[in-house]
N, C-alpha and C positions, 0 to 999 in steps of 0.2 A: 503493500501499500505505501503511494506516496507522502510524502509527509505534508503537512499543514504550511502554505505559508505563515511566515512568523513576522511579526509585530512587535520590537520592543518600545516602550514609551517610558524614558526617562523622564523624572520630574524635576531631579535636579534641587535647588534649595530657594524657588522662588514663591514669594510670597502665598501665590494660587497653589501651594505642593503643603502647606504648612495642615495641619490638625484636619477639618471636617471637610474642608476642600479639597487637602489632598486624599482624603480618603474616598473622595468623592468623582474625585476623576481615575482613582482603580476602579471602583465600584462599574463606573463605566465603561472600563477596559474591559473588565468582566463580561458586564451585559452584551457587550458586541461581537465578543468571543463567541458568546452562547449562540447569539441569534444569528452570527451571521460565519459559524463554523472557520471561521479562520482564528489560528494562534497568536494571541494578543496578551503580552506580559508588562504589566508596572513594574517600576522601580522607583515606590516611591524613598524619603531617609527613612532612616535604619530607624528614629521614633517613633514610626510607622509602620512600620513592619509588621507584627506583631495583631496590632489590630486589621491589618488590611489582612491577612492570610485568613485569618476566620471569616471572610465573607467570598472567600470560596473562591477568589479569583488565581491566578498565576504573576507568583511576584519575585521579585529579583531584587535583590540589594545592588545597592548602586556601587559598594567599595567593599574589599574584600582584604583581611592582612593575610598572609600564609603561616604566622606563629602559633605552632602548639601553648595550648593552656599553660599562661606562667606570667610570668611578673612585666606584662607589656600594657602598661600604661594608655588608654585610649585606644588600643587594638578592640577589630573584631574581627574575630575568628571566624573560619566555617563550622566549626563545631558549634558558634553561637548561632551561626544561620540555620543551622539545622535543627538545633533547639526551639529556634523561632517558626520554624517549619515553611519556610522558605523554597523557592525552587532551585537558583542559583547566584549568580551572582556579576553584573559588571565587574573587569579587571582593568586597568590599568588607560583610564578613560583619560583624553588629553588634560580635564581637567582636577584628574587625582593621578600625575604620572609617577611609575614605580620602575624600578632597573629590572633586566629581563633577568638576573637572578630571582629577582620580589616574585615576577610573571609567573616564571616556571612553577615556585613554593606555592604559592596560591591558586594556579590551577591542580596542583597534584591535591592541594588540604581539600577545594572543593570534590575535587574526583572522587578522593576518601570517602569525604561526608554523602557520597552518590550524589552529588548537587552539580548540575552545567555552570560548564563560565561561558563567558563573551567577553573576548580578551580585543580590546582596542586600540589599532593598530594607524599610526598618521601614511604611511607608505607603503610599495609594494615591497620594499624589502622588508622591513617590520612584520609584515604579512609574513613570507617565508620563512622568519624567525620565529615568532610566534608557532605558527601551523604547528612546529616541532615539537613543541609543548604539549599538545595533544588537547586543544580547549573544544568544545562544545561545536561554540562559534570564534571567530574571525570580525568583527566589526572594522570596518577598511574607514575611516574618520581624517582626512585633511585639516589641520584645526585651522590655518586659515579659514574655513571654511564654515565654521562652529558658529549658529548664530546669526549666521551673515543673510539666511534666506536665497542663500544660493547656492544651489543642488549639487552635488559633486557628480550626479548621476545627470546633469547637464554641461555642467561648467568641465566637468575632466572625467568623461567616459570612461576614457585610456586608462584612469587611472584601477577603475573599478576589472576591466578586463583583464588586465594586470594582476591586480587582486588576484581573481577570479584563478586564472593559468599558475601565479606561484603560488596560491595554498594549494589546490590540485597536483602539482609536480612533488609539494613535500606529504601530505596526506589528506586524501580525496575523503575521509569520511567527516573533516571538519569543512562546516557548512560559514559559504560567507554572507555579513550582512552590508547593508550600507547603510550613512550616517551622515553626518557637517552637510546643514544648509537645507536637508529634504524638508518640505514644507509646504505642499500641495499636492493631490492626487498625480497631475503630470509627472511630478519629481519623481513618484512611487511607480508609478506606471514603466519609466523609462529606466528604474533600476533593476526592475523585476527584466526588463527586456533584454538588459543586458547580463545577464544572469545567475544574480543573487538570490539567495534562498530568502530575504529578511530583510527591512529594513529598521532604522533606530532612528524616532523621532524624540523632539523636546519642546522644545519652547515654541513651536508652530500647534502642538497640542494643548499644552499646559495655557497657553497664554492666549488661545481661543475665546471668541467668543459664546460659543457653542461647541462645546468638545466633545460630543456626545455627535452632532451630526458631521464636524468634522473627520472623526474618526470611521462612522460611516463611507465617508465618502472616499478615504485610503483605501477601507477595506475593499472596495467598489474595486480598485484598481488592481489588484491582487491575482 
């Protein structure tokens, strides 16, 4: 059976992502996923993870540390995420960069906890490097386009094509996701035409005047 198209929603730390507003964004993601049959994962801030999980949708954390339980003040470990009931985590987002060794350790820790990982990469070389760590997903996100409203799928389609080829050459089991500037249904449609298996969105969803309508318009293009 073919895998469902994948949409990840990074809620970041916008004011719209706090408290009940953030939970409502997770609730919308759950409802749209169920009604339209596309896998939609919401990534709320750490303070909302447990409450978001209780609502029944698929939830990723925005960041994880690969540390084992111990004297690591401020760290959120894979074991903590497992205990919270989440399904996985973003790793190495451009706003939360990690060195390659920590990325590898974090992916391994998530895998050990039977959680999924989405490793963000800035270019084709990083895609190839991180694919060797065997994450669930690689998200190609040129940093200069994040939050720009200019989609990588339109501005730099060659990067997506290169990322897909690079990842497949290293590990064909790793799925490729497109992020950075993806902000409308046309961006999403173009990304899937280029061969990605999912998209990663943030501000376009969180700051939309009507997040449900926006997400439904996105899903219609996958």
